[in-house]
Backbone as CSV, one residue per row, in Angstrom:
resi,resn,N_x,N_y,N_z,CA_x,CA_y,CA_z,C_x,C_y,C_z
1,UNK,-43.665,20.036,188.585,-42.760,21.161,188.791,-42.997,21.812,190.158
2,UNK,-41.933,22.302,190.728,-42.019,22.972,192.023,-42.683,24.339,191.868
3,UNK,-43.528,24.705,192.846,-44.106,26.043,192.879,-43.529,26.764,194.077
4,UNK,-43.085,27.982,193.870,-42.516,28.737,194.976,-42.818,30.211,194.801
5,UNK,-42.418,31.017,195.790,-42.617,32.453,195.723,-41.262,33.126,195.575
6,UNK,-41.263,34.194,194.799,-40.009,34.904,194.563,-40.200,36.371,194.883
7,UNK,-39.236,36.975,195.601,-39.316,38.388,195.937,-38.807,39.246,194.792
8,UNK,-39.578,40.247,194.411,-39.094,41.305,193.537,-38.902,42.525,194.419
9,UNK,-37.700,43.020,194.511,-37.461,44.219,195.306,-37.663,45.420,194.393
10,UNK,-38.794,46.115,194.548,-39.139,47.217,193.663,-38.688,48.524,194.289
11,UNK,-38.065,49.374,193.474,-37.505,50.605,194.003,-37.986,51.796,193.197
12,UNK,-37.964,52.947,193.807,-38.310,54.167,193.091,-37.554,55.346,193.663
13,UNK,-37.265,56.331,192.848,-36.579,57.524,193.282,-37.604,58.548,193.736
14,UNK,-37.548,58.926,194.985,-38.462,59.914,195.525,-37.634,61.083,196.029
15,UNK,-37.764,62.190,195.379,-36.940,63.343,195.681,-37.101,63.777,197.129
16,UNK,-35.946,63.888,197.819,-35.880,64.365,199.198,-36.778,63.590,200.144
17,UNK,-37.012,62.363,199.812,-37.754,61.475,200.701,-36.882,60.254,200.916
18,UNK,-36.975,59.616,202.076,-36.235,58.360,202.228,-36.613,57.395,201.122
19,UNK,-35.651,56.657,200.705,-35.843,55.709,199.619,-36.917,54.703,199.989
20,UNK,-37.893,54.546,199.123,-38.972,53.597,199.371,-38.598,52.246,198.786
21,UNK,-38.776,51.239,199.590,-38.426,49.891,199.170,-39.647,49.005,199.315
22,UNK,-39.922,48.239,198.301,-41.086,47.358,198.344,-40.677,45.965,197.917
23,UNK,-40.885,45.008,198.765,-40.662,43.612,198.407,-42.018,42.973,198.156
24,UNK,-42.222,42.499,196.952,-43.500,41.905,196.566,-43.323,40.413,196.333
25,UNK,-44.320,39.650,196.718,-44.298,38.212,196.466,-45.047,37.913,195.185
26,UNK,-44.366,37.300,194.250,-44.980,36.914,192.989,-44.939,35.403,192.863
27,UNK,-46.061,34.811,192.531,-46.102,33.372,192.320,-45.408,33.041,191.015
28,UNK,-44.399,32.187,191.094,-43.646,31.795,189.908,-43.702,30.279,189.804
29,UNK,-44.443,29.785,188.851,-44.562,28.339,188.673,-43.309,27.797,188.013
30,UNK,-42.830,26.653,188.525,-41.715,25.987,187.872,-40.381,26.645,188.064
31,UNK,-40.222,27.416,189.121,-38.957,28.113,189.292,-37.812,27.138,189.517
32,UNK,-38.133,25.920,189.940,-37.087,24.937,190.162,-36.697,24.177,188.914
33,UNK,-37.356,24.396,187.816,-37.063,23.647,186.597,-35.824,24.212,185.905
34,UNK,-35.127,23.323,185.226,-33.853,23.708,184.620,-34.016,24.822,183.597
35,UNK,-35.152,24.841,182.900,-35.292,25.806,181.813,-35.442,27.247,182.290
36,UNK,-35.663,27.445,183.602,-35.802,28.813,184.076,-34.645,29.223,184.975
37,UNK,-33.500,28.529,184.869,-32.346,28.902,185.668,-31.910,30.339,185.394
38,UNK,-31.974,30.739,184.132,-31.578,32.111,183.812,-32.567,33.125,184.388
39,UNK,-33.834,32.733,184.468,-34.807,33.608,185.115,-34.496,33.734,186.599
40,UNK,-34.142,32.627,187.227,-33.759,32.663,188.644,-32.540,33.578,188.839
41,UNK,-31.540,33.421,187.965,-30.347,34.257,188.051,-30.699,35.736,187.920
42,UNK,-31.590,36.028,186.987,-31.981,37.418,186.763,-32.710,37.979,187.987
43,UNK,-33.601,37.164,188.574,-34.327,37.620,189.758,-33.378,37.871,190.926
44,UNK,-32.418,36.969,191.112,-31.450,37.145,192.196,-30.610,38.401,191.973
45,UNK,-30.193,38.622,190.736,-29.388,39.811,190.434,-30.189,41.079,190.659
46,UNK,-31.479,41.037,190.298,-32.327,42.216,190.505,-32.454,42.522,191.991
47,UNK,-32.716,41.504,192.792,-32.873,41.717,194.228,-31.597,42.257,194.856
48,UNK,-30.444,41.723,194.456,-29.179,42.205,194.992,-28.932,43.653,194.599
49,UNK,-29.239,43.995,193.357,-29.055,45.376,192.901,-29.979,46.323,193.646
50,UNK,-31.227,45.873,193.855,-32.185,46.718,194.564,-31.752,46.939,196.004
51,UNK,-31.231,45.914,196.633,-30.742,46.074,198.002,-29.559,47.042,198.040
52,UNK,-28.660,46.970,197.052,-27.531,47.894,196.997,-28.017,49.327,196.808
53,UNK,-29.029,49.490,195.954,-29.569,50.819,195.722,-30.278,51.328,196.972
54,UNK,-30.940,50.433,197.659,-31.619,50.796,198.902,-30.609,51.304,199.925
55,UNK,-29.483,50.611,200.052,-28.443,51.029,200.988,-27.897,52.398,200.605
56,UNK,-27.779,52.647,199.309,-27.296,53.942,198.833,-28.224,55.056,199.258
57,UNK,-29.526,54.826,199.174,-30.487,55.860,199.514,-30.443,56.212,200.999
58,UNK,-30.109,55.227,201.838,-30.068,55.468,203.272,-28.703,55.955,203.736
59,UNK,-27.764,56.106,202.806,-26.435,56.610,203.140,-26.559,58.038,203.642
60,UNK,-26.095,58.354,204.873,-26.245,59.705,205.397,-25.370,60.738,204.714
61,UNK,-24.357,60.293,203.963,-23.499,61.241,203.261,-24.259,61.807,202.074
62,UNK,-24.358,63.160,201.961,-25.121,63.750,200.857,-24.551,63.337,199.502
63,UNK,-25.441,63.112,198.573,-25.046,62.774,197.205,-25.438,63.917,196.287
64,UNK,-24.549,64.275,195.370,-24.870,65.362,194.445,-26.001,64.977,193.510
65,UNK,-26.170,63.693,193.330,-27.232,63.204,192.435,-27.890,62.010,193.093
66,UNK,-28.996,62.267,193.812,-29.630,61.208,194.591,-30.062,60.052,193.704
67,UNK,-30.495,60.377,192.456,-31.026,59.331,191.589,-29.942,58.456,190.979
68,UNK,-28.681,58.878,191.100,-27.618,58.084,190.475,-27.464,56.743,191.184
69,UNK,-27.155,55.747,190.438,-27.014,54.403,191.004,-25.580,54.164,191.435
70,UNK,-25.440,53.409,192.491,-24.098,52.994,192.884,-23.555,52.049,191.819
71,UNK,-22.241,51.939,191.795,-21.627,51.047,190.807,-22.101,49.616,191.008
72,UNK,-22.266,49.217,192.254,-22.713,47.845,192.523,-24.124,47.620,192.017
73,UNK,-24.997,48.596,192.232,-26.377,48.450,191.777,-26.432,48.426,190.258
74,UNK,-25.704,49.324,189.630,-25.730,49.373,188.161,-25.219,48.067,187.572
75,UNK,-24.149,47.554,188.159,-23.608,46.279,187.681,-24.629,45.157,187.871
76,UNK,-25.313,45.185,189.008,-26.320,44.167,189.270,-27.457,44.217,188.285
77,UNK,-27.963,45.420,188.015,-29.054,45.551,187.050,-28.599,45.131,185.652
78,UNK,-27.369,45.503,185.302,-26.859,45.062,184.001,-26.801,43.543,183.931
79,UNK,-26.480,42.916,185.070,-26.438,41.460,185.111,-27.792,40.829,184.872
80,UNK,-28.857,41.523,185.283,-30.208,41.021,185.018,-30.428,40.889,183.516
81,UNK,-30.086,41.932,182.793,-30.302,41.898,181.347,-29.428,40.842,180.683
82,UNK,-28.216,40.664,181.204,-27.334,39.631,180.657,-27.971,38.252,180.830
83,UNK,-28.500,37.993,182.027,-29.120,36.696,182.285,-30.329,36.468,181.390
84,UNK,-31.151,37.498,181.224,-32.341,37.349,180.381,-31.964,37.193,178.918
85,UNK,-30.878,37.841,178.496,-30.438,37.705,177.102,-29.900,36.304,176.813
86,UNK,-29.571,35.557,177.863,-29.047,34.204,177.678,-30.153,33.183,177.415
87,UNK,-31.379,33.584,177.595,-32.480,32.660,177.333,-32.477,32.276,175.857
88,UNK,-32.406,30.988,175.590,-32.407,30.546,174.199,-33.842,30.326,173.738
89,UNK,-34.047,30.131,172.445,-35.413,29.976,171.927,-36.200,28.863,172.611
90,UNK,-35.534,27.754,172.935,-36.240,26.649,173.593,-36.689,27.056,174.993
91,UNK,-35.824,27.755,175.723,-36.190,28.213,177.063,-37.343,29.214,177.004
92,UNK,-37.258,30.114,176.030,-38.320,31.112,175.881,-39.651,30.425,175.593
93,UNK,-39.603,29.414,174.725,-40.822,28.685,174.394,-41.408,28.012,175.628
94,UNK,-40.557,27.414,176.454,-41.042,26.750,177.659,-41.598,27.763,178.666
95,UNK,-40.929,28.898,178.794,-41.422,29.939,179.707,-42.799,30.425,179.269
96,UNK,-42.956,30.586,177.978,-44.264,31.013,177.479,-45.302,29.928,177.705
97,UNK,-44.893,28.674,177.495,-45.829,27.571,177.712,-46.247,27.455,179.169
98,UNK,-45.343,27.781,180.078,-45.642,27.748,181.516,-46.242,29.065,182.009
99,UNK,-46.504,29.981,181.087,-47.087,31.296,181.407,-46.207,32.098,182.369
100,UNK,-44.892,32.004,182.108,-43.913,32.762,182.886,-43.319,33.922,182.105
101,UNK,-43.718,34.071,180.848,-43.112,35.122,180.031,-43.457,36.504,180.582
102,UNK,-44.610,36.635,181.186,-44.970,37.910,181.798,-44.024,38.285,182.919
103,UNK,-43.564,37.276,183.696,-42.571,37.536,184.734,-41.268,38.046,184.137
104,UNK,-40.868,37.425,183.038,-39.633,37.837,182.374,-39.735,39.288,181.904
105,UNK,-40.825,39.609,181.241,-40.982,40.962,180.712,-41.070,41.998,181.830
106,UNK,-41.751,41.651,182.916,-41.844,42.576,184.048,-40.465,42.848,184.627
107,UNK,-39.715,41.792,184.846,-38.374,41.927,185.395,-37.484,42.752,184.463
108,UNK,-37.602,42.510,183.179,-36.798,43.228,182.192,-37.163,44.715,182.173
109,UNK,-38.450,45.024,182.183,-38.889,46.410,182.137,-38.445,47.177,183.383
110,UNK,-38.591,46.543,184.553,-38.172,47.212,185.791,-36.672,47.458,185.797
111,UNK,-35.912,46.504,185.274,-34.460,46.667,185.204,-34.089,47.795,184.245
112,UNK,-34.722,47.834,183.099,-34.451,48.913,182.147,-34.782,50.277,182.754
113,UNK,-35.860,50.322,183.519,-36.215,51.578,184.216,-35.105,52.003,185.161
114,UNK,-34.602,51.066,185.978,-33.570,51.435,186.935,-32.275,51.828,186.250
115,UNK,-32.028,51.320,185.048,-30.834,51.695,184.292,-31.070,52.943,183.432
116,UNK,-32.240,53.553,183.583,-32.618,54.761,182.826,-32.698,54.505,181.326
117,UNK,-32.983,53.282,180.963,-33.230,52.945,179.559,-34.731,53.117,179.328
118,UNK,-35.172,54.359,179.404,-36.604,54.627,179.464,-37.381,54.195,178.221
119,UNK,-36.891,54.496,177.009,-37.656,54.021,175.835,-37.783,52.502,175.793
120,UNK,-36.688,51.816,176.140,-36.729,50.354,176.141,-37.685,49.840,177.218
121,UNK,-37.670,50.484,178.381,-38.548,50.062,179.471,-40.015,50.205,179.076
122,UNK,-40.348,51.319,178.441,-41.730,51.534,178.001,-42.140,50.491,176.969
123,UNK,-41.232,50.183,176.052,-41.534,49.200,175.012,-41.765,47.823,175.631
124,UNK,-40.910,47.435,176.577,-41.058,46.132,177.227,-42.350,46.070,178.032
125,UNK,-42.675,47.155,178.740,-43.911,47.192,179.517,-45.131,47.059,178.612
126,UNK,-45.086,47.721,177.471,-46.193,47.620,176.513,-46.362,46.184,176.033
127,UNK,-45.243,45.524,175.757,-45.297,44.125,175.329,-45.925,43.258,176.416
128,UNK,-45.554,43.504,177.665,-46.111,42.726,178.773,-47.612,42.951,178.899
129,UNK,-48.034,44.184,178.765,-49.450,44.509,178.928,-50.307,43.940,177.799
130,UNK,-49.684,43.556,176.708,-50.422,42.968,175.605,-50.638,41.469,175.774
131,UNK,-50.039,40.889,176.802,-50.234,39.460,177.067,-51.658,39.203,177.554
132,UNK,-52.173,38.003,177.323,-53.497,37.661,177.859,-53.527,37.824,179.377
133,UNK,-54.694,38.029,179.909,-54.852,38.295,181.340,-54.234,37.193,182.187
134,UNK,-54.402,35.928,181.782,-53.908,34.829,182.608,-52.415,34.590,182.454
135,UNK,-51.730,35.378,181.630,-50.296,35.216,181.433,-49.484,36.335,182.065
136,UNK,-50.153,37.255,182.761,-49.450,38.333,183.454,-50.094,38.492,184.824
137,UNK,-49.312,38.244,185.860,-49.820,38.328,187.228,-50.431,39.713,187.460
138,UNK,-51.540,39.799,188.196,-52.184,41.099,188.419,-51.242,42.166,188.962
139,UNK,-50.330,41.782,189.850,-49.399,42.777,190.376,-48.355,43.164,189.339
140,UNK,-47.964,42.204,188.480,-47.089,42.555,187.361,-47.789,43.547,186.436
141,UNK,-49.048,43.270,186.138,-49.815,44.169,185.263,-49.934,45.563,185.895
142,UNK,-50.112,45.595,187.196,-50.203,46.877,187.892,-48.896,47.648,187.781
143,UNK,-47.783,46.956,187.996,-46.484,47.622,187.907,-46.187,48.090,186.497
144,UNK,-46.529,47.290,185.513,-46.277,47.691,184.132,-47.160,48.884,183.734
145,UNK,-48.355,48.937,184.279,-49.223,50.091,184.035,-48.654,51.331,184.696
146,UNK,-48.076,51.159,185.879,-47.537,52.295,186.630,-46.180,52.753,186.112
147,UNK,-45.498,51.928,185.349,-44.117,52.226,184.965,-43.927,53.583,184.277
148,UNK,-44.797,53.983,183.336,-44.608,55.313,182.741,-44.630,56.441,183.775
149,UNK,-45.400,56.266,184.839,-45.427,57.269,185.904,-44.097,57.296,186.645
150,UNK,-43.552,56.130,186.936,-42.272,56.061,187.626,-41.169,56.700,186.790
151,UNK,-41.239,56.506,185.477,-40.271,57.128,184.571,-40.422,58.644,184.590
152,UNK,-41.652,59.143,184.544,-41.879,60.579,184.591,-41.305,61.193,185.870
153,UNK,-41.487,60.517,186.996,-40.966,61.013,188.263,-39.442,61.119,188.202
154,UNK,-38.791,60.109,187.664,-37.340,60.146,187.526,-36.902,61.302,186.630
155,UNK,-37.608,61.501,185.539,-37.235,62.566,184.604,-37.411,63.948,185.221
156,UNK,-38.462,64.127,185.994,-38.656,65.399,186.691,-37.548,65.614,187.706
157,UNK,-37.212,64.570,188.434,-36.129,64.675,189.405,-34.845,65.130,188.726
158,UNK,-34.534,64.521,187.586,-33.314,64.872,186.866,-33.355,66.334,186.408
159,UNK,-34.492,66.783,185.926,-34.644,68.176,185.477,-34.413,69.137,186.640
160,UNK,-35.021,68.854,187.790,-34.875,69.732,188.956,-33.425,69.744,189.432
161,UNK,-32.790,68.583,189.452,-31.398,68.500,189.906,-30.483,69.342,189.030
162,UNK,-30.692,69.289,187.726,-29.873,70.089,186.821,-30.072,71.578,187.060
163,UNK,-31.305,71.990,187.263,-31.580,73.421,187.480,-31.027,73.892,188.818
164,UNK,-31.042,73.042,189.808,-30.506,73.431,191.116,-28.995,73.595,191.073
165,UNK,-28.332,72.844,190.222,-26.883,72.989,190.101,-26.505,74.260,189.356
166,UNK,-27.448,74.788,188.606,-27.226,76.054,187.889,-28.177,77.105,188.470
167,UNK,-27.840,77.591,189.679,-28.750,78.442,190.426,-29.085,79.742,189.705
168,UNK,-28.174,80.205,188.864,-28.412,81.469,188.173,-29.265,81.311,186.915
169,UNK,-29.539,80.069,186.551,-30.334,79.815,185.349,-31.819,79.894,185.685
170,UNK,-32.510,80.801,185.024,-33.932,80.970,185.281,-34.732,79.917,184.525
171,UNK,-35.909,79.641,185.027,-36.806,78.700,184.374,-38.108,79.422,184.070
172,UNK,-38.555,79.311,182.842,-39.782,79.986,182.438,-40.998,79.211,182.926
173,UNK,-42.131,79.901,182.916,-43.381,79.231,183.300,-43.665,78.063,182.350
174,UNK,-43.361,78.238,181.066,-43.578,77.162,180.104,-42.695,75.954,180.401
175,UNK,-41.420,76.231,180.760,-40.515,75.145,181.120,-41.005,74.429,182.370
176,UNK,-41.499,75.194,183.328,-42.018,74.598,184.558,-43.202,73.684,184.247
177,UNK,-44.102,74.164,183.422,-45.277,73.358,183.072,-44.879,72.101,182.310
178,UNK,-43.956,72.255,181.348,-43.605,71.134,180.477,-42.749,70.085,181.176
179,UNK,-41.905,70.514,182.108,-40.920,69.605,182.681,-41.171,69.215,184.133
180,UNK,-42.117,69.906,184.796,-42.395,69.587,186.196,-43.888,69.336,186.410
181,UNK,-44.685,70.357,186.215,-46.093,70.264,186.595,-46.843,69.207,185.794
182,UNK,-46.806,69.317,184.475,-47.581,68.392,183.641,-47.130,66.941,183.798
183,UNK,-45.814,66.646,183.752,-45.411,65.241,183.941,-45.832,64.667,185.288
184,UNK,-45.762,65.475,186.346,-46.125,64.964,187.661,-47.629,64.748,187.789
185,UNK,-48.408,65.662,187.263,-49.858,65.473,187.314,-50.268,64.271,186.467
186,UNK,-49.608,64.097,185.325,-49.877,62.910,184.505,-49.487,61.633,185.238
187,UNK,-48.386,61.701,185.992,-47.954,60.531,186.755,-49.011,60.126,187.778
188,UNK,-49.620,61.108,188.420,-50.664,60.811,189.395,-51.846,60.119,188.733
189,UNK,-52.229,60.575,187.541,-53.336,59.953,186.813,-53.014,58.508,186.458
190,UNK,-51.784,58.273,186.006,-51.363,56.914,185.660,-51.375,56.015,186.892
191,UNK,-50.913,56.547,188.009,-50.892,55.766,189.247,-52.305,55.440,189.721
192,UNK,-53.234,56.374,189.526,-54.636,56.085,189.846,-55.153,54.924,189.004
193,UNK,-54.792,54.945,187.721,-55.205,53.857,186.826,-54.624,52.527,187.283
194,UNK,-53.345,52.546,187.677,-52.709,51.314,188.140,-53.369,50.802,189.413
195,UNK,-53.728,51.706,190.292,-54.348,51.295,191.553,-55.703,50.621,191.329
196,UNK,-56.387,51.004,190.284,-57.700,50.412,190.011,-57.602,48.973,189.510
197,UNK,-56.409,48.530,189.164,-56.235,47.182,188.620,-56.173,46.107,189.697
198,UNK,-55.948,46.511,190.940,-55.859,45.536,192.026,-56.845,45.921,193.124
199,UNK,-57.145,44.970,193.975,-58.074,45.217,195.078,-57.574,46.377,195.938
200,UNK,-58.478,47.177,196.474,-58.075,48.368,197.233,-57.296,48.073,198.502
201,UNK,-57.329,46.831,198.973,-56.586,46.503,200.179,-55.348,45.659,199.889
202,UNK,-54.926,45.578,198.628,-53.715,44.848,198.277,-52.484,45.602,198.791
203,UNK,-51.464,44.890,199.286,-50.262,45.565,199.798,-49.587,46.488,198.798
204,UNK,-49.681,46.173,197.493,-49.032,47.036,196.505,-49.629,48.437,196.513
205,UNK,-50.838,48.573,197.018,-51.455,49.895,197.125,-50.612,50.816,198.006
206,UNK,-49.993,50.264,199.025,-49.158,51.074,199.916,-48.020,51.719,199.127
207,UNK,-47.395,50.942,198.261,-46.308,51.451,197.422,-46.803,52.525,196.458
208,UNK,-47.904,52.242,195.782,-48.413,53.178,194.787,-48.881,54.486,195.423
209,UNK,-49.537,54.399,196.568,-50.018,55.619,197.227,-48.849,56.458,197.716
210,UNK,-47.839,55.816,198.272,-46.674,56.582,198.709,-45.981,57.254,197.533
211,UNK,-45.987,56.592,196.395,-45.428,57.220,195.200,-46.247,58.440,194.805
212,UNK,-47.571,58.356,194.930,-48.421,59.526,194.653,-48.137,60.660,195.627
213,UNK,-47.912,60.338,196.883,-47.583,61.371,197.859,-46.229,62.002,197.549
214,UNK,-45.286,61.195,197.071,-43.990,61.735,196.666,-44.129,62.660,195.465
215,UNK,-45.054,62.339,194.553,-45.333,63.225,193.425,-45.764,64.597,193.937
216,UNK,-46.668,64.602,194.907,-47.127,65.871,195.486,-45.963,66.615,196.131
217,UNK,-45.118,65.896,196.835,-43.947,66.512,197.462,-43.049,67.166,196.413
218,UNK,-42.782,66.444,195.338,-41.952,66.997,194.268,-42.587,68.225,193.636
219,UNK,-43.899,68.150,193.426,-44.615,69.276,192.831,-44.547,70.491,193.748
220,UNK,-44.702,70.262,195.022,-44.645,71.344,195.995,-43.267,72.012,195.992
221,UNK,-42.225,71.216,195.930,-40.865,71.757,195.851,-40.685,72.554,194.569
222,UNK,-41.195,72.030,193.456,-41.074,72.732,192.181,-41.742,74.086,192.207
223,UNK,-42.954,74.152,192.745,-43.651,75.431,192.839,-42.848,76.424,193.675
224,UNK,-42.347,75.961,194.800,-41.654,76.865,195.718,-40.329,77.361,195.137
225,UNK,-39.618,76.499,194.448,-38.286,76.856,193.982,-38.265,77.616,192.666
226,UNK,-39.235,77.354,191.804,-39.099,77.847,190.437,-40.161,78.840,189.997
227,UNK,-41.163,79.080,190.807,-42.173,80.065,190.433,-42.081,81.285,191.332
228,UNK,-42.389,82.466,190.803,-42.266,83.698,191.600,-43.264,83.742,192.743
229,UNK,-42.969,84.605,193.714,-43.852,84.750,194.865,-45.258,85.121,194.403
230,UNK,-46.236,84.510,195.002,-47.616,84.719,194.582,-48.112,83.606,193.685
231,UNK,-47.168,82.893,193.068,-47.533,81.755,192.213,-46.887,80.464,192.720
232,UNK,-46.289,80.520,193.928,-45.449,79.437,194.398,-46.158,78.457,195.323
233,UNK,-47.468,78.390,195.219,-48.229,77.447,196.038,-48.959,76.450,195.146
234,UNK,-48.943,75.208,195.554,-49.653,74.176,194.812,-51.149,74.492,194.841
235,UNK,-51.838,74.373,193.702,-53.287,74.639,193.683,-54.037,73.840,194.735
236,UNK,-55.081,74.455,195.271,-55.845,73.818,196.331,-56.413,72.468,195.941
237,UNK,-56.857,72.342,194.693,-57.441,71.072,194.244,-56.408,69.948,194.288
238,UNK,-55.173,70.267,193.927,-54.108,69.260,193.954,-53.787,68.882,195.401
239,UNK,-53.753,69.886,196.268,-53.501,69.613,197.689,-54.604,68.737,198.282
240,UNK,-55.842,69.002,197.897,-56.955,68.192,198.402,-56.851,66.745,197.938
241,UNK,-56.412,66.557,196.692,-56.223,65.196,196.191,-55.135,64.473,196.986
242,UNK,-54.067,65.207,197.303,-52.997,64.608,198.099,-53.505,64.238,199.491
243,UNK,-54.361,65.076,200.057,-54.939,64.768,201.361,-55.783,63.492,201.287
244,UNK,-56.513,63.342,200.193,-57.301,62.124,199.989,-56.399,60.896,199.873
245,UNK,-55.269,61.047,199.173,-54.352,59.921,199.038,-53.750,59.542,200.392
246,UNK,-53.501,60.540,201.238,-52.982,60.251,202.563,-54.004,59.461,203.377
247,UNK,-55.282,59.797,203.223,-56.326,59.036,203.901,-56.396,57.611,203.350
248,UNK,-56.219,57.490,202.024,-56.181,56.152,201.426,-55.058,55.322,202.045
249,UNK,-53.890,55.951,202.210,-52.756,55.241,202.803,-53.105,54.773,204.215
250,UNK,-53.732,55.655,204.974,-54.144,55.296,206.329,-55.088,54.096,206.318
251,UNK,-56.057,54.127,205.392,-57.044,53.051,205.333,-56.415,51.733,204.882
252,UNK,-55.541,51.783,203.868,-54.908,50.555,203.372,-54.010,49.955,204.448
253,UNK,-53.272,50.798,205.146,-52.421,50.291,206.223,-53.258,49.650,207.323
254,UNK,-54.400,50.259,207.625,-55.290,49.691,208.638,-55.775,48.312,208.208
255,UNK,-56.055,48.167,206.909,-56.562,46.898,206.388,-55.477,45.839,206.278
256,UNK,-54.224,46.258,206.082,-53.160,45.288,205.813,-52.290,44.971,207.023
257,UNK,-51.996,45.979,207.841,-51.108,45.724,208.987,-51.733,46.105,210.319
258,UNK,-52.939,46.657,210.294,-53.609,47.003,211.538,-53.234,48.387,212.044
259,UNK,-53.661,48.693,213.258,-53.515,50.043,213.804,-52.341,50.167,214.762
260,UNK,-51.233,49.537,214.447,-50.072,49.536,215.329,-49.121,50.699,215.106
261,UNK,-47.967,50.583,215.735,-46.968,51.655,215.701,-46.407,51.871,214.307
262,UNK,-46.244,50.798,213.550,-45.682,50.923,212.204,-46.559,51.817,211.331
263,UNK,-47.860,51.613,211.411,-48.794,52.457,210.648,-48.708,53.894,211.122
264,UNK,-48.735,54.101,212.416,-48.707,55.459,212.963,-47.444,56.206,212.541
265,UNK,-46.307,55.517,212.604,-45.044,56.172,212.254,-44.996,56.564,210.782
266,UNK,-45.497,55.676,209.913,-45.467,55.974,208.484,-46.379,57.150,208.154
267,UNK,-47.565,57.176,208.745,-48.487,58.286,208.502,-47.925,59.588,209.055
268,UNK,-47.323,59.535,210.237,-46.716,60.730,210.824,-45.619,61.278,209.923
269,UNK,-44.809,60.382,209.399,-43.737,60.789,208.493,-44.289,61.555,207.291
270,UNK,-45.317,60.996,206.664,-45.812,61.596,205.433,-46.537,62.922,205.664
271,UNK,-47.420,62.992,206.650,-48.174,64.234,206.754,-47.305,65.377,207.265
272,UNK,-46.244,65.064,207.999,-45.312,66.128,208.384,-44.422,66.528,207.214
273,UNK,-43.996,65.542,206.440,-43.097,65.820,205.322,-43.742,66.719,204.284
274,UNK,-44.991,66.446,203.950,-45.612,67.184,202.849,-46.610,68.235,203.318
275,UNK,-46.677,68.472,204.625,-47.466,69.587,205.133,-48.959,69.420,204.997
276,UNK,-49.449,68.206,205.227,-50.884,67.957,205.172,-51.418,67.710,206.575
277,UNK,-52.728,67.681,206.685,-53.346,67.364,207.963,-53.237,65.870,208.245
278,UNK,-53.186,65.536,209.511,-53.163,64.120,209.874,-54.448,63.454,209.385
279,UNK,-54.350,62.259,208.809,-55.563,61.574,208.345,-56.401,61.096,209.526
280,UNK,-57.666,60.842,209.256,-58.538,60.277,210.285,-58.052,58.873,210.615
281,UNK,-57.930,58.581,211.873,-57.428,57.276,212.280,-58.421,56.158,211.990
282,UNK,-59.681,56.519,211.823,-60.697,55.526,211.489,-60.788,55.353,209.981
283,UNK,-61.218,54.182,209.565,-61.351,53.908,208.132,-62.430,54.794,207.536
284,UNK,-62.129,55.407,206.396,-63.059,56.287,205.720,-63.645,55.667,204.459
285,UNK,-63.037,54.603,203.972,-63.517,53.983,202.736,-63.796,52.503,202.995
286,UNK,-65.055,52.145,202.957,-65.431,50.764,203.248,-64.871,49.783,202.225
287,UNK,-64.699,50.256,200.976,-64.183,49.353,199.966,-62.733,48.946,200.273
288,UNK,-62.057,49.715,201.109,-60.705,49.381,201.506,-60.694,48.540,202.779
289,UNK,-61.390,49.020,203.783,-61.333,48.384,205.100,-62.422,47.354,205.325
290,UNK,-63.427,47.356,204.471,-64.550,46.455,204.675,-65.495,46.996,205.729
291,UNK,-66.491,46.224,206.029,-67.462,46.663,207.054,-68.634,47.378,206.454
């Protein structure tokens, strides 16, 4: 059987931040075999939908609902599920025998997430995480572990968007804690857990750390918009953690792409966006950069 690499275009909604796009290479054994044609179709549909969603995020025309999917993206994601539903029992058996079922479940869970089928996405991710270690690629396992955090971020975004459209509607401290602060802090914990599943210098770390920084950005906006003066600042401990994550991003970028302009621009973007200090340009964590 042919062995090849397949791109998964992973996307996430980051409030008031440019849309983050991550293309990951996943080893897929036997992708050229007839029994996985529907898997190939699903992967192609996912990538096309993700690219459409990516273009939507970079659209300079303001959108009333940034998290909403374009019709093309939604149709594409729906096509992923259609292709996966076409897998017959014999194909499923062969995929499992070739240890590709984890790829199927990962693709399905990510698609359900993008379609806001959150309960289904969580269920599929749980099923994937129950597979033996050698049947789920480490990066797939990392994404499935991180998925509940990505869902929480989307749900917080939706809550904030609704409240902003109803400017006269007040939000209580309890509502703020239940719908903004607690879900976002929990998301950061989940993302930390996901990051521990892969080597500290793996490229997927760049995606996960940026998602953590976006969590801090969202939390900062929530404090400023919905809490009274005197209570509208993110706690110092949370800010310090975000500063540490920014340093992690600096170190991972140094380890993966070097100290060039691309790294500098990305770090400049983040520390200006979220109001943190510039990270040290030198590596601070040997486990990331080596040495």
